C-alpha positions, 0 to 999 in steps of 0.5 A, a space after each residue: 166926818 161929814 154926816 148926809 141924812 135923808 130917806 130912802 124907798 125900796 123900789 123892787 124886792 125881787 126873789 131870786 132863789 128859795 131854799 127850805 132846809 131843816 130848821 132853816 129858809 135860804 134866800 138870795 133876793 135882789 133889792 132896789 131903791 132910791 136915796 133922797 136927801 144928802 145922798 141922792 141916787 139909787 142902790 141895787 143890792 144883793 143879799 143873802 139871808 136865812 130864816 129861822 125854822 117859823 120864817 121869821 128872819 134870822 141873819 143876813 148879808 148884802 152888798 149895795 152899789 150906790 150910785 148918785 150925789 153925795 152932798 154934790 159930789 157925783 160918784 159911786 160907792 159900795 156898802 157892805 151889810 151884815 145883819 145879826 138877828 132883828 137887834 141890829 144892822 152894820 153898813 159900812 162903805 167898802 173900802 177901795 169902792 169909791 169911784 168919780 168924786 166920791 174916791 176915797 170915801 169910807 164911813 158908816 151907814 145907819 138906817 131906822 125904819 119907824 112904825 109906819 115902815 118909813 126908812 130914813 138913813 145917816 151915812 157918816 163918811 169921809 172922803 180920803 
């Protein structure tokens, strides 16, 4: 399994819809990202989230279309995000979504955010 690492920046965070229900706040958001490092390019995210009664994060699901260059290969693929509260996030490459020179990609994307808010990633992947 190969690994690519680097950083990313959120370049746009656009709330599309919010809804307050008893005990929860629901949201739908569009997010844009720019990746640098082993993966360079951009990500377009569509996220659904729910916050708890105090407005804090509770969970989210999202799909992200990534376009760019991965270790010298150009193409695109889709990541699926799932998070339950703030204890952890699972992000995986959606099977069958690789295109161009990234056709057949599979793997897992791990992200970290440090105290200053800087975002880094490691993408462990295989090309089939």
